[in-house]
N, C-alpha and C positions, 0 to 999 in steps of 0.2 A: 281393600285398603281402607284404613280409618279416614273419614272425610276431613278431620283437621290435618292429618298428615298429607293427604291429597292436595288440600288447599295450600298448604305451606310449600309443597313441591312445586306447584304451578306458580306460586308467587316468586319462588327462588329462580325459576326459568324465566319469568317476565323480568326480573331484575338483571338477571344475566344477559338477556337480550338487549335490554336498555343500555347496559354497561358496554356491550359490544358496538352498539350503534354510536354511543358517545365516543368511544375510542376511535372508530372509523371517522368521525366527523373532526375530532381534534386532530388526527393526522392529516386528512384531506383539506383542512382549513388552514394548515401551516405550510410556509414555504421551506422546503429542506435544501439548503445550500452548503452541505458539508460532506459531499461524496468522497473527498480524500481521506476523511476519518473512517467512514464505514458507509455502505450503501444499502438501501433497502433490498429486500429479497426479490429476485427476478420473477417474472410472472410465471416462467416454467417451473421454477423451484416451488413456488406457491401451490401451482396446479398439481404437481406430484405429491406434495405433502397432503393436500386435499383428498387425493385419491386413496390416502390411507395406507400406501405401501411403504412402510417405514424401514425396510431392510435391516432388521435387527439381527439376523443371523450372523454368527462368527464366521468370517471369510475363510478361516482355516479349518472349519469343520468339514467332515466328509458327508454330512447328511444334506438333504435336498435344500433346506432353508439356509445353510451355509454356503452351498454352491451357487445359490442365487445371488447372495451378496458378492461372491467372487466374480460372477459374471458381469455384474454392474460395475465393479472396480476394474476389471479388464477392459470393458467397453470404454470406460473413461480414460484409462491409459493410452489405448489406441488413439482415441480422439484428441488427447493432448499432444502426443508426438506429432500427429497429422497437422494440427492446428498451428503448432509453433514451428513446424518445418525442421524438426530434429530427428536424427536417426537413432532408434533404440539400440542399435549395434555400438553407437559411440556414447550414449548417456544412460545413466540410471535415473529413474523417476522415483523420488521418495516423497511419500505423502507424510504431512505432519499437522500440527496445529495451527500454523500460520507463520507469518514472517519473523516474528521474534525467535520461535524455535528453530525455524529454518536457518536463520543467519547465525544463531548460536551454535547450531550443529555444525555448521561449515568451519567457522573460525576456531571454536574451541576444540572441534574434532581434529583440526590440523594441528592445533597447539599441543593437544594431549599426545598425539602421535609422535611428535618430535621430542616432547618432554620425555617419553618413555625410551626414546632412542638416544637421550642425552645430547640432543642437538638444538641449536638456537636458530630461529627463523625470524624474519621481519614481516611485520604487518603495516600496511599503509591505509589510513583512513582520512576522509575528509572532514573538515571542521564543520561542514553542513550535512553530514550523514545523519540518518534517524538515530535516536537515542539508543536503540537496541545494538547499533554498531559501536557508537562512541563509548557506551558504558562497558564494553568488553575490555577496555585497556587494562584496568587493575588486574583482572583475571589472567590475562595473557602475559602481563609482565610478572605476575606471581609465579607463572611457570617457566620464567627465565627468558623469555622472548622480548623482542624490540618492537615498539609500537611508534609509528610516526604519523603526524597529521599534516596534509597538505591543505593550504588556504585557498580561498577563491577571491574574486574581485567583487565590485559593486554589482555586476550583472550576474553573479553567481557561477562564474566561469573560472577554471584553474589553468595554471601554466603547465601544460602536459610535458614540455620538455624539461622543465625543472624536476617535475616528478620522476620522469625517466632517468635523469642524471642521478637523483638520489637512490633509486632502485638499483642502478648499475654500480654505485658505490658499495651498497650492501653486498651486491654479488661478488665484487672484488675482495670483500672480507670473507667470502665463503659461506654467505648466508642466502637462503632462498627467500623470495618475497611473495606475499599474498596481498592483493589489493581489492578493497571493496569499491565498486563503481556504481554510484547512485545514478541509474538511467534517468529517472524523473524525480525531482525533488518534491517531496509530499507538501511543502508549504509554499514555495514559490512557483512551482510548475516549470522551472528551468530544466531543460532536456540537454543531457550530455550524450551525443550520438554514439551508437555502438562502434562506428568506424574509428573513433578516438580510443576506445577500449582496445580495439584490435591492434591499433598502432602502438599503445603501451605495451602490450603483450609481445609484439613482434620486435620491438627495439630494446626491451628489457628482459624478456624471458620470464617476467612475472606471471604468476597464476592470477586470473581475474575472476572475482565473484561479481555478479551483476544483481544489484538490489532492483527487481522488476515489479515491485509491489504496486507502484502507481501507474503501470504501464497499459493495462487493458482498457480499450476504449478512450484513450486519452491523447493518442497521436495517430496520424495515418500510418498504416502498415504496422499496427501494434503487434501483430501475430508473428513478425519476423524476428527470430533470434539467430544470432551468428553461431555457427558450429565451431568457430575458431576459439571461442572462450570457454571457460571452465565450469562455471555454474551460474544458475539463475534461480532466484527465489521469489515466490508469489504467495499472496494471501487472499483466499477466496472471498472473504466478506468485503473486500474493496471493489468487488464487481458482481454483486448479487448473489453470491453462494452462501451457505450457512457458515456462521462463525466457528471458529476452531477448526477450519479446514483449509489446508494450504499444501503446496507442493514445491519441490526443488528439482531441477535438472542438474546432475552433476556427472562430469565426465567419468567413464569407467576407470581410465587409467589414474585417476586422482584418488590417492588413498588417505583415509582419515579414521580416527577412532570414533565410533558412533557415540552421540551424546546419551542416548538412551539404550540400556542393554537389558536383556532378559531373554524373551522368546526369539526365534529366528525369523519373525515376520520381515517382510521386505529385504529378503536375503541378509538379514542381519545389520542393516544399515539404520533401522529405526524400530526397536522393539515395541510391542504393544499391539493389541487388536485393532485393525484398521477400522476407522470410522466410515463405514460403507455408505450410509446416507450422505454425510458431509462430502465424501469423495464424489459421489454421483451428482450432488449439487453443483459441483465445479463444472462439469460437463454441461448441465442444463443452463446454468447462467451464461457460460461462454457461447452456447448455441444462440441464446436470446440476443446477446450483443452482436454476434456475427450476422445474424438476420436483419437487425434494425439500425446498426451503426452507420452514420455517414460522416466521414471526416469533413467533407466539404460543408455540409450543413451545419455541423458543430462549430466549425472555424468561423463561418459567416455569422452565426448567432453570437459567439463570443466577442468577436471583433466589433460588432454593433454595440453590444452591451458595454464593453469596455471603453470605447470612444465616447459614450454618453457619460460614463462614469468619471472619465478623465476630465471632460468639460464641466460637470457638476462640482468636482472638487476644486478645480482651478489651481491656485497657489497654496491651497490649504491642506493638500495631500498629494500623494503620487502612488502610481502602480509599481511595486518592486519589480526590478529586472525587466522592465518594459523594453529596454534597449537590447537585451539579450538576444543572440542570433537565433536560438532555438528555444520555444516555450511550448508547453502542452496546450491543448484545446478546451480545457475546462476550468482552469484556475485563474483567479484574479486576486493577487495579494496586494493590499494597499496599506499605506501608513497615513494617518491623519495627524498632522503635526500638533503638538500641544494637547491632544485629548487623550483621555484614559480608556484603554480598550475595554475594561470592565464595565464602564458606564455606558459606552456605546452598545456593546453585546447585549446588555441587560435590556436596553430599550428595543433592540431588534427582537429579543426573546419575547418581550411583553406584547409586541405587536405582531407576534405569529411567524417569526422568521428565524430559522436555526443557521447560524454562522459559527466559524471558529475564531478565536483570538490568536491561535497558534501559539499561545505562551502560557496557558493555564497549567498550574501543577495539580496534583492529585487532590489538594483541598479546595481547588477552585479559585485560588488567589492568583492574580495575575503577576507574573515576574517577568524579568527580562527575557527577550527572544533571542536565544542562542544563535539561530540561523541568521536573523538580521544583523546581530552584532559581529558574526562572522564575515558578513558582507560589507562591514564598515559603517553601519548605522549606529547612532549614539544610543546610550542606555535608555534615554527618554523616549527617543522615536521607536525603540524596539518594544516598548510598552504600550504603543499607540497603533498596533497593527490589527487588521482584520482580514481574514481569508474566506472568499467565496469560492466553493468548488461545486460545479454543476454536474448534472446528469450527463453520461456520454450520449445520451439520446435527445438532448436539448436541441430545439429548432428555433428559428427566427421568430416565430409567434410566441414561443415561450420566453425568449429573451426580452421581448417588449413588455410582456407582462411582469416579468422579474424586476426589470428596470424601474418600472413604475412604482412597484412596491418599495424597492430600495430607495428611490428618489423621495418618496413620501416621508421616509424616516430620516435620511441623511440631510435633506434640505433644511431641516429645522435645527439639526446638530451643527451644521456649518455656518449658520447665520453669523 
């Protein structure tokens, strides 16, 4: 090899090594408090990727490389059914790219089915549902269906009896109803217990889809799913799996038109070559959480951090939905009265802390927070919100360190 070229190659390698070291430092030197947005890859996923086994074979192929991918997918499917305590005789398991696709598949799939049958059905969404639910309204109505929104109170809780009454009114008019039930709100951390969803179904006969995107590792017994409900949707990147990997459990007796058509993959419910590596990362990341998650430890850590934060804010701010009966174990959503979220978040960012304002649009400009306004907060207060969402594996030692960092930034802001 020419000495000049050899020298250049060595220099490139050194630069690459330095870049990797700097990248690792910048990550390790930051505090990441935005787990509800997305989570770092789990250690088991990282180790598998480092092994170089990328599962590139088409799972539908008959050769050995394809069969290997199919084997890993089958292992993951068995694991998911066992983990979430559901019977494969009752539910189909559909892999997709994540929550947005999964939720669109369910509701648009229902809407298209009845549109083709020239029937009208009713959909019930909450005003505090995720945008991928709320934004379905126009498309569902364009197909001739009815869309209703039910409201929540200041604690993020809705009047279930009022909702049941409205669903039964639709039933009296000859229309079936489909409800989106957000198990855990991504911003507030408010939990709507599955027993409540079961009651809605029992008293109204509605079909209930559960948005379970924020579930894993964020409440005790997070792996329990009720077999009485109709569908559950998960997104892998929320708990350490690769992005663009998600899954839904859908009852076999619930018929819908697939959103993506083409090949006959996944018994025709979602066409397209399965993402074997992404699917297997679901199993690996869930194994990681099952092995290391402690609801007691996480609850204790959050309570200690939150109580100190409440004391620090005093009358200058409040924790959203702090009086709600059920909240998750990793989220603290606050409003700092009279302050602008973009200013505060910028200071956190500059000082090495990643948090969410919960209200930034795609351009990065802070706008009103739809969730807070749906809970009765003013326009001004909704633009003064910050969300801290911590690792499911946070412990009390972590929480003390985290609060010291948060306090060092907020105490100057709250003067």
